[in-house]
BANULUM-351360 format. One record per residue: residue in three letters; residue number from 1; x, y, z of N, C-alpha, C in turn. Coordinates in nm, 3 decimals. Layout:
REM residues N
- ALA,NUM,X,Y,Z,X,Y,Z,X,Y,Z
...
REM end
This chain:
REM residues 76
- MET,1,-4.529,12.529,-4.534,-4.515,12.567,-4.398,-4.585,12.448,-4.328
- PRO,2,-4.514,12.369,-4.230,-4.581,12.254,-4.154,-4.691,12.299,-4.066
- ASN,3,-4.779,12.199,-4.050,-4.893,12.232,-3.945,-4.851,12.191,-3.818
- ILE,4,-4.892,12.266,-3.718,-4.851,12.225,-3.576,-4.967,12.136,-3.518
- GLY,5,-4.930,12.024,-3.491,-5.039,11.930,-3.429,-5.034,11.907,-3.283
- PRO,6,-5.131,11.839,-3.226,-5.146,11.815,-3.071,-5.016,11.771,-3.014
- LEU,7,-4.946,11.679,-3.086,-4.827,11.632,-3.022,-4.714,11.742,-3.013
- GLU,8,-4.695,11.832,-3.103,-4.599,11.940,-3.092,-4.648,12.033,-2.998
- ILE,9,-4.780,12.061,-2.972,-4.820,12.158,-2.867,-4.782,12.093,-2.718
- ALA,10,-4.815,11.954,-2.715,-4.796,11.885,-2.590,-4.644,11.896,-2.544
- VAL,11,-4.547,11.878,-2.655,-4.412,11.891,-2.629,-4.365,12.025,-2.576
- VAL,12,-4.429,12.125,-2.646,-4.393,12.264,-2.601,-4.444,12.293,-2.473
- LEU,13,-4.559,12.252,-2.433,-4.614,12.271,-2.295,-4.528,12.201,-2.195
- ALA,14,-4.497,12.077,-2.226,-4.412,12.013,-2.126,-4.278,12.064,-2.098
- ILE,15,-4.210,12.125,-2.204,-4.088,12.197,-2.187,-4.110,12.322,-2.104
- VAL,16,-4.214,12.397,-2.137,-4.234,12.519,-2.050,-4.275,12.481,-1.908
- LEU,17,-4.342,12.374,-1.883,-4.367,12.320,-1.739,-4.229,12.288,-1.675
- ILE,18,-4.145,12.235,-1.747,-4.014,12.188,-1.690,-3.916,12.311,-1.669
- ILE,19,-3.931,12.404,-1.742,-3.843,12.532,-1.736,-3.905,12.622,-1.618
- PHE,20,-4.027,12.646,-1.616,-4.072,12.752,-1.531,-4.132,12.687,-1.390
- GLY,21,-4.179,12.562,-1.405,-4.226,12.499,-1.291,-4.378,12.510,-1.269
- PRO,22,-4.453,12.435,-1.190,-4.583,12.461,-1.168,-4.636,12.564,-1.100
- LYS,23,-4.546,12.627,-1.011,-4.602,12.727,-0.920,-4.600,12.862,-0.998
- ARG,24,-4.510,12.880,-1.100,-4.498,12.990,-1.173,-4.579,13.001,-1.288
- LEU,25,-4.640,12.899,-1.331,-4.726,12.896,-1.452,-4.857,12.992,-1.440
- PRO,26,-4.935,12.973,-1.338,-5.031,13.082,-1.328,-4.992,13.238,-1.329
- GLU,27,-4.888,13.254,-1.274,-4.841,13.399,-1.280,-4.809,13.426,-1.424
- LEU,28,-4.734,13.339,-1.493,-4.697,13.359,-1.622,-4.826,13.374,-1.718
- GLY,29,-4.936,13.309,-1.702,-5.055,13.315,-1.780,-5.108,13.442,-1.763
- ARG,30,-5.122,13.490,-1.628,-5.185,13.617,-1.595,-5.108,13.739,-1.667
- SER,31,-4.985,13.727,-1.669,-4.905,13.838,-1.724,-4.919,13.843,-1.878
- LEU,32,-4.923,13.721,-1.948,-4.932,13.701,-2.085,-5.068,13.753,-2.119
- GLY,33,-5.177,13.715,-2.047,-5.317,13.766,-2.070,-5.327,13.917,-2.063
- ARG,34,-5.261,13.977,-1.949,-5.257,14.128,-1.943,-5.192,14.176,-2.059
- GLY,35,-5.079,14.135,-2.103,-5.012,14.191,-2.215,-5.088,14.181,-2.343
- ILE,36,-5.151,14.090,-2.374,-5.233,14.068,-2.486,-5.345,14.163,-2.483
- ARG,37,-5.411,14.179,-2.361,-5.526,14.266,-2.360,-5.484,14.414,-2.368
- GLU,38,-5.374,14.458,-2.322,-5.322,14.584,-2.335,-5.276,14.615,-2.485
- PHE,39,-5.224,14.515,-2.538,-5.192,14.528,-2.676,-5.321,14.548,-2.765
- LYS,40,-5.412,14.465,-2.752,-5.532,14.477,-2.825,-5.591,14.607,-2.801
- GLY,41,-5.596,14.654,-2.669,-5.661,14.775,-2.640,-5.608,14.912,-2.705
- SER,42,-5.458,14.887,-2.701,-5.383,14.994,-2.775,-5.422,15.001,-2.925
- LEU,43,-5.437,14.882,-2.987,-5.461,14.884,-3.132,-5.599,14.938,-3.150
- ALA,44,-5.699,14.908,-3.061,-5.842,14.949,-3.077,-5.853,15.089,-3.036
- GLY,45,-5.762,15.133,-2.963,-5.775,15.287,-2.907,-5.862,15.293,-2.769
- ASP,46,-5.880,15.169,-2.714,-5.962,15.187,-2.593,-5.890,15.244,-2.485
- HIS,47,-5.965,15.311,-2.390,-5.896,15.377,-2.276,-5.973,15.328,-2.157
- ASP,48,-5.907,15.273,-2.069,-5.964,15.218,-1.943,-5.963,15.321,-1.831
- ASP,49,-6.048,15.307,-1.736,-6.046,15.409,-1.627,-5.927,15.381,-1.531
- ASP,50,-5.853,15.250,-1.552,-5.741,15.227,-1.469,-5.634,15.318,-1.496
- ASP,51,-5.618,15.378,-1.622,-5.516,15.447,-1.672,-5.520,15.588,-1.589
- ASP,52,-5.640,15.632,-1.552,-5.631,15.759,-1.470,-5.560,15.739,-1.330
- ASP,53,-5.591,15.626,-1.267,-5.494,15.608,-1.150,-5.355,15.599,-1.177
- GLY,54,-5.314,15.546,-1.281,-5.170,15.543,-1.318,-5.122,15.693,-1.340
- LYS,55,-5.202,15.767,-1.404,-5.168,15.910,-1.427,-5.163,15.995,-1.310
- ARG,56,-5.260,15.963,-1.200,-5.250,16.034,-1.082,-5.120,15.998,-1.014
- GLU,57,-5.087,15.871,-1.016,-4.968,15.820,-0.940,-4.852,15.896,-0.992
- LEU,58,-4.833,15.904,-1.122,-4.733,15.979,-1.188,-4.724,16.120,-1.157
- SER,59,-4.829,16.194,-1.160,-4.843,16.333,-1.151,-4.822,16.361,-0.991
- THR,60,-4.865,16.300,-0.904,-4.854,16.336,-0.757,-4.739,16.268,-0.691
- GLY,61,-4.694,16.165,-0.746,-4.594,16.087,-0.681,-4.652,15.975,-0.573
- GLU,62,-4.771,15.994,-0.548,-4.816,15.891,-0.450,-4.918,15.809,-0.533
- THR,63,-4.930,15.694,-0.466,-5.037,15.591,-0.518,-5.171,15.637,-0.482
- PRO,64,-5.268,15.591,-0.552,-5.410,15.620,-0.504,-5.452,15.580,-0.370
- ALA,65,-5.404,15.466,-0.329,-5.420,15.419,-0.205,-5.363,15.499,-0.097
- ALA,66,-5.247,15.561,-0.122,-5.180,15.634,-0.031,-5.259,15.787,-0.010
- GLU,67,-5.310,15.826,-0.120,-5.391,15.950,-0.116,-5.510,15.931,-0.035
- LYS,68,-5.594,15.829,-0.050,-5.692,15.801,0.038,-5.656,15.805,0.181
- LYS,69,-5.555,15.734,0.205,-5.507,15.740,0.357,-5.477,15.871,0.396
- SER,70,-5.427,15.945,0.332,-5.380,16.081,0.363,-5.516,16.166,0.382
- GLU,71,-5.597,16.143,0.301,-5.727,16.228,0.325,-5.799,16.195,0.440
- THR,72,-5.803,16.073,0.482,-5.879,16.023,0.602,-5.823,16.061,0.723
- SER,73,-5.667,16.075,0.706,-5.594,16.109,0.842,-5.603,16.259,0.858
- THR,74,-5.622,16.337,0.754,-5.614,16.475,0.781,-5.761,16.529,0.803
- GLY,75,-5.862,16.438,0.787,-6.003,16.475,0.816,-6.068,16.540,0.689
- ALA,76,-6.005,16.548,0.586,-6.072,16.612,0.470,-6.160,16.512,0.392
REM end
């Protein structure tokens, strides 16, 4: 199996830059990092507190921010 050297990595990065453009690369990196982090967390069985917000959104049909606004507007 051939080794991947710095020249091959530079060629791949140049092709990615040409395809996606410089404005889209930071967004791509963030989404890739989030995906890897979620994958590692699912393998390790880690549970974040952020999941609770997502469950609340699914169960009530409202986002957590919308719930906070409704609580403040009703005086509760």
